[in-house]
KEKE-3310 file (N, C-alpha, C; in steps of 0.2 Angstrom, whole numbers, plus 5000, padded with zeros to 4 digits):
npx = (5563:5574:5571:5564:5574:5581:5573:5573:5587:5587:5578:5587:5596:5590:5589:5579:5574:5579:5569:5559:5548:5539:5524:5519:5511:5506:5519:5524:5530:5520:5517:5527:5538:5546:5551:5545:5544:5550:5552:5540:5534:5527:5521:5512:5518:5525:5535:5526:5512:5515:5517:5505:5496:5501:5499:5485:5479:5486:5479:5467:5458:5453:5457:5469:5471:5476:5489:5507:5515:5533:5543:5556:5557:5549:5532:5523:5512:5501:5503:5501:5487:5484:5487:5479:5466:5467:5467:5478:5486:5499:5512:5529:5543:5560:5568:5565:5555:5557:5555:5543:5535:5522:5518:5520:5507:5493:5475:5482:5485:5484:5475:5464:5467:5478:5495:5511:5529:5544:5560:5566:5581:5585:5596:5603:5593:5593:5607:5606:5598:5606:5617:5613:5606:5620:5628:5620:5622)
npy = (5422:5425:5427:5439:5447:5447:5455:5467:5470:5473:5484:5493:5493:5501:5513:5514:5514:5501:5489:5474:5462:5447:5436:5421:5406:5390:5385:5392:5404:5418:5432:5445:5461:5476:5492:5504:5518:5531:5527:5526:5538:5537:5537:5528:5516:5505:5489:5480:5483:5482:5468:5464:5466:5458:5446:5444:5444:5432:5425:5426:5433:5445:5441:5436:5426:5414:5415:5420:5434:5439:5451:5464:5474:5479:5483:5499:5511:5512:5500:5491:5493:5489:5475:5471:5473:5464:5451:5445:5430:5428:5437:5439:5448:5455:5467:5477:5493:5507:5520:5522:5511:5500:5494:5502:5507:5507:5501:5485:5487:5478:5464:5455:5440:5439:5432:5436:5436:5442:5448:5439:5434:5447:5455:5454:5462:5474:5478:5479:5490:5500:5501:5506:5520:5524:5526:5535:5547)
npz = (5467:5460:5447:5448:5451:5440:5431:5440:5436:5423:5422:5429:5418:5409:5415:5423:5440:5450:5451:5452:5446:5447:5443:5449:5446:5449:5449:5438:5428:5426:5423:5421:5425:5425:5432:5423:5423:5418:5404:5400:5402:5413:5430:5437:5431:5437:5444:5449:5445:5431:5431:5435:5427:5416:5421:5424:5412:5406:5414:5411:5418:5432:5445:5454:5466:5468:5465:5466:5470:5466:5472:5471:5480:5494:5491:5486:5492:5482:5474:5483:5485:5472:5471:5482:5477:5466:5473:5476:5481:5488:5493:5491:5495:5492:5499:5512:5513:5521:5518:5509:5510:5510:5523:5531:5533:5543:5546:5537:5519:5510:5504:5514:5515:5509:5510:5516:5515:5518:5515:5507:5498:5502:5505:5493:5483:5491:5490:5476:5474:5481:5475:5462:5466:5470:5460:5452:5459)
capx = (5564:5579:5567:5561:5581:5583:5568:5576:5592:5585:5576:5594:5599:5586:5590:5574:5574:5579:5563:5557:5542:5535:5519:5519:5504:5507:5527:5526:5529:5513:5517:5533:5538:5550:5550:5545:5541:5554:5552:5532:5531:5519:5520:5511:5521:5529:5535:5521:5508:5515:5518:5498:5492:5501:5497:5478:5479:5487:5474:5460:5452:5456:5459:5476:5471:5481:5496:5512:5519:5540:5545:5562:5558:5542:5527:5521:5504:5499:5504:5499:5480:5481:5487:5473:5460:5469:5465:5485:5487:5504:5517:5535:5547:5566:5570:5560:5555:5556:5551:5537:5532:5514:5519:5519:5499:5489:5477:5485:5482:5483:5469:5466:5469:5486:5500:5517:5536:5549:5568:5569:5587:5585:5603:5605:5589:5596:5613:5605:5594:5610:5622:5610:5608:5625:5630:5616:5623)
capy = (5429:5426:5430:5447:5451:5448:5460:5473:5473:5475:5490:5498:5493:5505:5519:5514:5512:5494:5485:5469:5459:5442:5433:5413:5401:5383:5386:5394:5413:5420:5439:5449:5467:5480:5498:5509:5525:5535:5525:5527:5544:5535:5537:5521:5511:5501:5485:5476:5486:5479:5462:5461:5467:5453:5440:5444:5444:5426:5421:5427:5436:5451:5439:5431:5422:5407:5417:5423:5440:5440:5457:5464:5479:5481:5487:5505:5509:5511:5494:5486:5494:5485:5469:5470:5472:5458:5448:5441:5426:5429:5441:5438:5453:5456:5473:5484:5501:5510:5527:5522:5505:5498:5491:5509:5510:5501:5493:5484:5491:5471:5459:5452:5433:5439:5430:5440:5434:5447:5446:5433:5437:5453:5459:5456:5466:5480:5480:5483:5498:5505:5502:5511:5526:5528:5528:5541:5553)
capz = (5467:5455:5440:5449:5451:5432:5429:5442:5433:5416:5424:5430:5412:5405:5418:5429:5447:5448:5455:5446:5449:5443:5446:5448:5446:5449:5447:5430:5428:5420:5423:5423:5425:5430:5432:5416:5424:5413:5397:5398:5406:5418:5437:5439:5428:5443:5442:5451:5440:5424:5432:5438:5421:5411:5424:5422:5405:5406:5418:5408:5423:5436:5452:5457:5473:5468:5463:5471:5466:5470:5469:5474:5485:5496:5487:5489:5494:5475:5471:5488:5483:5466:5474:5486:5471:5462:5477:5477:5486:5492:5491:5493:5493:5495:5503:5514:5511:5527:5517:5505:5509:5510:5529:5535:5535:5547:5544:5530:5512:5506:5504:5521:5514:5507:5514:5515:5516:5518:5516:5503:5494:5504:5504:5485:5482:5493:5486:5469:5474:5483:5469:5457:5467:5472:5453:5450:5462)
cpx = (5570:5578:5566:5569:5583:5579:5572:5583:5591:5582:5582:5596:5597:5586:5583:5577:5573:5574:5561:5552:5541:5530:5519:5513:5505:5514:5528:5524:5524:5512:5524:5533:5543:5548:5550:5542:5544:5553:5544:5530:5525:5522:5518:5514:5527:5530:5529:5515:5508:5514:5509:5495:5494:5499:5490:5476:5481:5482:5468:5454:5457:5458:5464:5476:5474:5488:5500:5516:5527:5542:5552:5562:5549:5538:5525:5514:5500:5498:5501:5491:5478:5482:5481:5467:5461:5467:5472:5485:5492:5509:5524:5539:5554:5567:5565:5561:5552:5553:5545:5534:5525:5514:5518:5513:5497:5481:5480:5483:5481:5476:5470:5468:5476:5490:5507:5522:5540:5556:5570:5574:5586:5591:5604:5600:5591:5601:5610:5602:5602:5616:5619:5609:5615:5630:5626:5618:5630)
cpy = (5431:5430:5438:5451:5452:5455:5468:5475:5475:5482:5495:5498:5499:5512:5520:5512:5504:5489:5481:5464:5452:5438:5426:5411:5394:5381:5387:5401:5414:5427:5441:5457:5470:5487:5501:5516:5531:5535:5527:5534:5543:5534:5530:5516:5507:5494:5478:5478:5482:5472:5459:5462:5461:5446:5439:5442:5437:5422:5421:5431:5440:5448:5435:5428:5416:5408:5420:5428:5439:5446:5459:5469:5479:5485:5493:5504:5509:5504:5488:5487:5490:5477:5467:5469:5465:5452:5442:5437:5426:5434:5440:5443:5452:5461:5476:5489:5505:5517:5526:5516:5504:5497:5497:5511:5504:5504:5491:5486:5484:5469:5455:5444:5433:5437:5433:5436:5439:5444:5442:5436:5445:5459:5459:5461:5473:5482:5483:5489:5503:5506:5508:5518:5529:5530:5533:5546:5555)
cpz = (5463:5449:5443:5449:5444:5430:5432:5438:5425:5417:5425:5424:5408:5409:5423:5436:5447:5452:5449:5451:5444:5446:5444:5450:5445:5446:5441:5430:5422:5420:5426:5422:5427:5427:5426:5416:5419:5406:5396:5401:5411:5425:5440:5435:5434:5441:5442:5447:5435:5425:5433:5431:5416:5414:5425:5416:5403:5408:5414:5413:5427:5443:5451:5463:5473:5466:5469:5467:5470:5466:5475:5480:5487:5493:5490:5490:5487:5475:5477:5487:5476:5468:5478:5481:5467:5466:5478:5482:5490:5489:5495:5490:5496:5500:5505:5511:5516:5524:5514:5505:5512:5519:5533:5538:5539:5547:5537:5524:5509:5507:5510:5520:5511:5512:5511:5518:5515:5518:5511:5498:5496:5502:5496:5482:5485:5490:5480:5468:5477:5479:5463:5459:5469:5465:5451:5453:5460)
residu = (UNK:UNK:UNK:UNK:UNK:UNK:UNK:UNK:UNK:UNK:UNK:UNK:UNK:UNK:UNK:UNK:UNK:UNK:UNK:UNK:UNK:UNK:UNK:UNK:UNK:UNK:UNK:UNK:UNK:UNK:UNK:UNK:UNK:UNK:UNK:UNK:UNK:UNK:UNK:UNK:UNK:UNK:UNK:UNK:UNK:UNK:UNK:UNK:UNK:UNK:UNK:UNK:UNK:UNK:UNK:UNK:UNK:UNK:UNK:UNK:UNK:UNK:UNK:UNK:UNK:UNK:UNK:UNK:UNK:UNK:UNK:UNK:UNK:UNK:UNK:UNK:UNK:UNK:UNK:UNK:UNK:UNK:UNK:UNK:UNK:UNK:UNK:UNK:UNK:UNK:UNK:UNK:UNK:UNK:UNK:UNK:UNK:UNK:UNK:UNK:UNK:UNK:UNK:UNK:UNK:UNK:UNK:UNK:UNK:UNK:UNK:UNK:UNK:UNK:UNK:UNK:UNK:UNK:UNK:UNK:UNK:UNK:UNK:UNK:UNK:UNK:UNK:UNK:UNK:UNK:UNK:UNK:UNK:UNK:UNK:UNK:UNK)
# end
């Protein structure tokens, strides 16, 4: 999660919403990303989407069932759908997103075999978001 926080800080430094993500396979980071929606003028350029693309390129295939995604904020429904299609084995996120998070939907948008761990370094992840928006206003 600390690597994902580094990505989130890079995102904030670029004026993007500070969300970062990394994909880990066998203890090695194989994909990383942070929000780039402003830079790329692309509403789909979320941290998770960029990390998934990077990881599938590194793996040479579209399935990530042996991988873990670490992301600073609970994925949105779009990202949850992409994570389901990639069959991500595990998702670990820091801060919940009570307004736009995938967990608002039932049944779950994730692949049925995906394991989820929430709240890892949650306070650090939440504080980064709160500070970013406080400075924006």
